[in-house]
C-alpha positions in Angstrom: 0.0 0.1 -0.3 1.3 3.6 -1.0 1.7 6.3 1.5 -1.2 8.2 0.3 -3.5 5.1 0.1 -2.5 4.1 3.8 -3.3 7.7 5.2 -7.2 7.5 3.4 -7.7 4.2 5.0 -6.2 5.5 8.3 -8.3 8.5 8.2 -11.2 6.4 7.2 -11.2 5.1 10.9 -12.6 8.6 11.8 -16.0 7.2 10.9 -15.9 5.3 14.0 -15.9 8.8 16.1 -14.6 9.8 19.2 -15.1 7.0 21.6 -13.5 7.7 25.2 -12.4 4.7 27.2 -9.4 2.6 27.6 -10.7 -1.1 27.1 -10.0 -0.9 23.2 -6.7 0.7 23.4 -5.6 -1.7 26.4 -6.4 -4.6 24.3 -4.5 -3.1 21.2 -1.2 -2.5 22.9 -1.5 -6.0 24.8 -1.7 -7.6 21.2 1.4 -5.4 20.3 3.4 -6.2 23.1 2.5 -3.5 25.5 5.2 -0.9 24.0 4.2 2.0 26.2 5.7 0.4 29.3 9.2 0.4 27.7 10.1 4.0 28.5 9.4 6.6 30.7 6.7 9.6 30.2 5.5 12.9 30.8 1.9 13.3 30.4 0.3 16.7 29.6 -3.5 17.7 29.5 -5.3 21.1 29.7 -7.7 23.0 27.8 -5.0 25.4 25.8 -1.0 25.4 25.9 -0.6 21.6 26.0 1.4 21.8 22.6 3.7 24.4 23.6 4.5 22.9 26.9 5.2 19.6 25.1 7.4 21.1 22.7 9.2 23.3 25.5 10.0 19.9 27.6 10.9 18.0 24.9 13.6 20.5 23.8 14.9 20.7 27.3 15.2 16.9 27.6 17.0 16.8 24.1 19.4 19.3 25.0 20.2 17.4 28.4 21.2 14.6 26.2 17.9 12.3 26.4 16.7 10.4 23.3 13.0 12.1 23.2 9.5 11.1 21.7 6.9 13.5 21.3 3.2 12.7 20.5 1.3 15.6 20.0 -2.2 16.3 18.2 -3.9 17.4 15.8 -1.1 17.9 13.1 -1.0 21.2 11.2 0.2 20.2 7.8 1.7 16.4 7.8 0.4 13.7 9.8 3.8 12.8 10.6 4.2 15.9 12.7 2.5 13.8 15.2 5.2 11.3 16.0 8.5 12.6 16.3 12.1 11.4 17.9 14.7 13.6 18.7 13.0 16.5 16.8 12.7 14.5 13.4 9.2 13.4 12.2 8.5 10.1 11.6 9.1 9.0 8.1 6.3 7.7 5.5 7.9 4.8 5.3 7.9 4.1 9.3 4.2 5.0 9.2 3.5 2.7 6.3 5.4 -0.3 8.0 4.3 0.2 11.3 0.6 0.1 10.3 1.2 -2.9 8.4 2.7 -4.5 11.4 -0.3 -3.4 13.6 -3.0 -4.8 11.1 -3.3 -8.3 12.9 -3.6 -6.7 16.4 -6.3 -4.4 14.9 -8.1 -7.3 13.6 -7.9 -9.2 17.1 -8.9 -6.3 18.6 -12.0 -5.4 16.6 -12.9 -9.2 16.5 -15.2 -7.9 13.4 -17.2 -5.8 15.8 -17.8 -1.9 14.9 -18.1 -1.2 18.5 -14.6 -2.4 19.4 -12.9 -1.2 16.2 -10.1 1.0 17.2 -10.6 4.7 16.6 -7.9 6.9 14.4 -7.1 8.5 17.6 -6.4 4.9 19.2 -4.3 3.5 16.1 -2.3 6.6 15.9 -1.5 6.3 19.9 -0.6 2.9 19.7 1.4 3.3 16.4 3.5 6.3 18.2 4.0 3.9 21.5 5.3 1.2 19.0 7.7 3.6 17.4 9.0 5.5 20.4 9.6 1.7 22.0 11.4 0.5 18.6 13.7 3.5 18.5 14.5 3.1 22.3 13.7 6.4 23.4 14.7 7.5 27.1 11.4 9.4 27.8 8.3 10.2 25.7 6.3 13.3 26.0 2.7 12.7 25.5 0.1 15.3 24.9 -3.7 14.2 25.7 -6.2 14.2 22.9 -9.3 14.9 24.8 -9.9 15.3 28.7 -7.6 12.9 30.2 -9.3 10.3 32.3 -10.7 8.2 29.2 -8.6 9.2 26.6 -6.4 6.9 25.0 -3.1 8.1 26.0 -4.1 7.4 29.5 -2.8 3.9 29.6 0.8 5.3 30.5 2.3 5.8 34.1 3.9 9.1 34.1 6.9 10.5 36.0 5.2 13.7 35.8 1.7 14.8 35.0 1.1 18.3 34.0 -2.3 20.2 33.6 -2.3 23.5 32.0 -4.8 26.0 32.5 -8.3 24.7 32.4 -11.4 26.3 30.8 -14.8 25.1 29.0 -14.3 23.1 25.9 -15.7 19.6 24.2 -18.5 20.0 26.8 -20.5 17.1 25.4 -18.0 14.5 26.2 -16.1 16.2 29.3 -18.9 18.2 31.3 -20.6 21.3 31.5 -18.5 23.3 34.1 -14.7 23.8 34.9 -14.7 21.6 37.9 -16.0 18.4 35.8 -13.7 19.4 33.0 -10.9 19.4 35.7 -11.8 16.4 37.5 -11.5 14.1 34.0 -8.4 15.8 33.2 -6.9 15.3 36.6 -7.5 11.6 35.6 -3.9 11.5 34.1 -2.5 11.4 37.8 -1.4 8.2 38.7 0.0 6.9 42.2 3.5 8.0 43.2 3.7 10.6 40.1 4.6 14.2 40.6 1.9 16.9 39.5 2.5 20.1 37.8 -0.4 22.7 37.5 -1.0 26.4 37.2 -2.8 28.5 40.1 -6.4 28.5 39.0 -10.0 27.9 40.4 -9.6 24.5 40.3 -6.2 23.9 41.9 -8.2 22.4 45.3 -9.9 19.8 43.1 -6.4 18.7 41.3 -4.9 19.0 44.9 -7.2 16.4 46.3 -6.7 14.2 43.5 -3.0 14.3 43.8 -2.8 14.0 47.6 -5.4 11.0 47.5 -2.8 9.4 45.1 0.3 10.1 47.3 1.4 12.8 44.7 3.3 15.7 45.3 2.1 18.9 43.4 3.7 22.2 42.1 1.7 25.4 41.3 2.9 27.8 38.8 2.0 30.9 40.4 2.3 29.8 44.1 5.4 27.6 44.4 7.1 28.5 41.1 6.8 32.2 39.9 7.5 34.1 36.7 8.1 37.4 35.4 7.7 38.6 32.2 10.8 41.0 31.3 10.6 41.9 27.9 9.2 41.0 24.7 9.3 42.1 20.8 8.4 40.2 17.3 11.7 38.1 18.2 10.6 36.6 21.3 10.5 36.9 25.2 12.7 37.2 28.1 11.6 35.6 31.3 12.7 35.2 35.0 11.7 32.2 36.7 12.2 31.8 40.3 11.7 28.6 42.7 14.5 27.6 45.3 16.9 29.8 42.8 16.2 32.2 40.0 16.8 31.4 36.0 16.5 34.0 33.2 15.3 32.6 29.9 14.7 33.4 26.6 11.8 32.1 24.4 11.0 32.2 21.0 7.5 31.7 21.1 5.0 34.8 20.9 1.8 35.7 23.0 1.2 36.7 26.4 0.1 33.4 27.3 3.5 31.7 26.7 5.2 32.7 29.7 2.7 30.7 31.7 3.7 27.8 29.5 7.4 27.9 30.0 7.1 28.3 33.7 4.7 25.1 33.7 7.8 23.2 31.2 10.3 24.7 33.7 8.5 23.2 36.6 7.9 19.6 34.9 11.5 19.4 34.2 12.5 20.3 37.6 10.3 17.4 38.7 11.9 15.3 36.3 15.0 15.8 37.9 13.9 15.2 41.3 12.6 11.7 39.8 16.1 10.9 38.8 16.7 12.3 35.0 19.6 15.1 35.5 19.1 17.9 33.6 21.4 21.0 33.9 20.5 24.6 34.2 22.6 24.8 31.0 20.3 22.7 29.0 17.1 24.4 30.5 18.2 27.5 29.1 19.3 26.3 25.5 16.3 23.9 25.1 14.0 26.9 25.8 15.6 29.2 23.5 15.9 26.4 20.5 12.0 25.3 21.0 9.9 25.7 17.7 6.2 25.0 17.9 4.2 26.0 14.4 0.8 27.6 14.0 0.9 29.5 17.4 1.2 33.3 16.7 3.9 32.1 14.0 4.9 34.9 11.5 5.5 33.5 8.7 6.3 36.2 6.0 6.7 39.9 6.2 5.5 43.1 3.9 3.1 42.3 4.5 3.7 40.7 8.4 1.5 37.3 8.0 0.7 35.4 11.2 -1.0 31.8 11.4 -2.8 31.2 15.0 -4.4 27.9 15.8 -6.7 29.6 18.4 -9.7 27.6 18.0 -11.7 27.8 21.2 -13.3 30.5 23.7 -10.6 30.3 26.3 -8.0 31.0 23.7 -9.8 34.0 21.9 -9.0 36.4 24.5 -5.4 35.9 25.0 -4.8 36.0 20.9 -6.5 39.4 21.2 -4.4 40.7 24.2 -1.3 39.3 22.2 -2.3 41.0 19.2 -2.5 44.6 21.1 0.5 44.2 22.8 2.6 43.0 19.3 0.9 45.6 17.1 -0.6 48.4 19.3 -1.3 50.5 16.3 -2.2 48.3 13.5 -5.7 46.8 12.9 -5.1 43.3 11.1 -7.1 42.0 8.2 -8.4 38.4 9.6 -8.6 35.3 7.7 -11.2 33.3 9.8 -12.1 29.7 9.4 -13.8 28.0 12.6 -15.3 24.6 13.5 -18.7 24.4 13.9 -18.5 23.2 18.1 -17.0 26.2 19.0 -18.2 29.4 20.4 -18.8 32.1 17.6 -19.8 34.8 19.7 -16.3 34.8 21.7 -14.5 35.1 18.3 -16.8 38.1 17.4 -16.4 39.7 20.6 -12.7 39.6 21.0 -11.5 39.6 17.3 -14.3 41.7 15.7 -13.2 45.2 17.5 -9.7 44.8 16.2 -10.5 43.8 12.6 -9.8 46.5 9.6 -11.3 43.7 7.3 -12.7 40.1 7.7 -12.3 37.4 5.2 -13.8 34.0 5.7 -13.0 30.5 4.4 -14.0 27.3 5.0 -11.4 24.7 5.9 -11.7 21.5 4.4 -13.5 19.4 6.9 -16.9 18.8 7.1 -17.0 20.3 10.8 -16.4 24.2 9.7 -19.3 26.6 10.1 -21.2 28.0 7.1 -19.2 31.2 6.5 -22.6 33.0 6.3 -23.2 32.3 10.1 -19.2 33.3 10.8 -20.7 36.7 8.9 -23.8 36.9 11.1 -21.6 36.7 14.4 -19.2 39.4 13.3 -22.2 41.8 11.8 -22.1 44.2 14.7 -18.2 44.7 14.7 -17.3 44.5 11.1 -18.9 45.9 7.9 -18.6 43.9 4.6 -16.8 40.9 5.4 -15.9 38.8 2.2 -16.7 35.0 1.9 -14.0 33.3 -0.1 -14.6 29.4 -0.2 -11.0 28.2 0.2 -8.7 29.2 3.0 -5.6 29.4 0.2 -7.7 31.8 -1.8 -8.8 33.9 1.3 -5.0 34.5 2.5 -3.7 35.4 -1.4 -6.5 37.9 -1.2 -5.8 39.1 2.4 -2.2 39.5 1.4 -3.2 41.6 -1.6 -5.6 43.9 0.3 -3.0 44.2 3.1 -0.2 45.8 1.1 3.5 45.7 1.8 2.8 47.6 5.4 -0.3 45.6 6.4 -0.9 42.9 9.0 -2.9 39.7 8.1 -3.9 37.2 11.0 -5.0 33.7 9.8 -6.6 31.9 12.7 -9.8 30.3 14.1 -9.0 26.7 13.9 -5.9 24.2 13.7 -7.7 23.2 10.0 -7.2 26.9 9.1 -3.9 27.1 10.3 -2.6 24.0 8.6 -4.1 25.0 5.0 -2.4 28.2 5.4 0.9 27.0 6.2 1.1 24.4 3.8 -0.1 27.3 1.0 2.2 29.9 2.4 5.4 27.4 2.4 4.4 25.6 -0.9 3.4 22.2 0.8 
C-alpha cells in the first residue's frame, strides 16, 4: 500500500468517531506487546497550551542528552508531525510499515465488531508508542487528545503529570462546568507521580486528587513564579524563580507563553527530582531553541502574516491581548475559519473590534461553520466581510488587500492554520 492510500485508510477510521475509554486501546496495545511500558513518560493535559508545554519539555530533554519521543495532536500540515523522535518526524516509510505490522493486532482487537474497532486516535496512539519503543527512547512527552481520564493516551504511568490552564471545551464529552472538566483531566494523575499545574480556580480539586494518590504537587504562580521581563517580535525574556532564579529566552510569541514556559520549567525540575538529571544549561538552551508552529507564528513580512491555531473560547481573549501588545497601532485583516462546535460569539466579541477587514473561509472539513453564520456573528463589529471558499484563496486575497505595510492574521482552527501554512510554505 502506498503512503497516500494508507493515510486514506487511516483517516477512514474517523468514521468510528470519538470513543472515550481505555478498554480498546488497552487490548490493542496488549496484542502489540505493550510497547508503552518500555519508556518513561511525561503526560500533559489542559485546555490550551498543551502543545507548547510539550514542545518546551521535549526541547529541554533533548538538550540534556536524552532520546526523546514527542506525541502531539492534531497535526498542522502533515500527519507525521504527530510522532517525532529527537525532533525528527516519523518517516512515510515507517508509518506504512508500522501500520502494516499493527494490522493483525487491530483485527484481533475489533474481532469484526464495529463497537470494538479501534478509532483513528487509538491506532495513531498505538503507532506512536510502538515507534518510540522501537527507537528505544529514554522518555516520551505525551499530549492528551481530549480530556484525560478516558483518553487513549491514559494507559501510561507518567513520572510527571502536567495540567495546563483549564476552561470550557468539548463540553458534550467532558462535562458542562470547569470542575467536571478538571476532574476528567485530573484522571491522568497516577499513584506516585509528580503533578504540575497552574494557579487557577480548580487547583483544590486537582490537589485533592494528587494527595489522594500520594503525589506531590507544584503550582505555578505559588511554588514557581515567573516575571515577563521583555518581549518583541523575536521572542520573550522571562525570569523564573523557585529555590533559585533563572533568566530564559523563548522564541514563541504571545502573552500566554510565559505561563506555558513556567509549567514546562516546573515539569523538568520535577523530572530531575525523579532521577533524570537536567542541567541549568540544558534548560536555558532548550527553551531558546523550542519551535512550535501555528502559534502566533510570523510566516512572512511585507505584509506581516501571522498564522495562529486559536480554536476555542478560552484561547480567543489571549490571542486578542497578544495582538494588541505586539501590534498596538495596527488593525489586522483577519482570515477566519472556525469549526461548528466552537463559540462564535467569543471570536466575534474579541477579534471583531480589532479587525480592519474580515475574510471568511471554510477549511476542508465537514465540521466547519458555514461562512454565512460567521458573517452574521461578526455583523455588529465588521462591515462587508468577504466570503471566499478556500483558505488558500482567502490568504492570497488578504495579502493583496493588506499591501506591504499591512498585517494579516489567519486563525480560527488548527485546520485553517494548517491549510494556510501548507499554502504559504508551498507544501
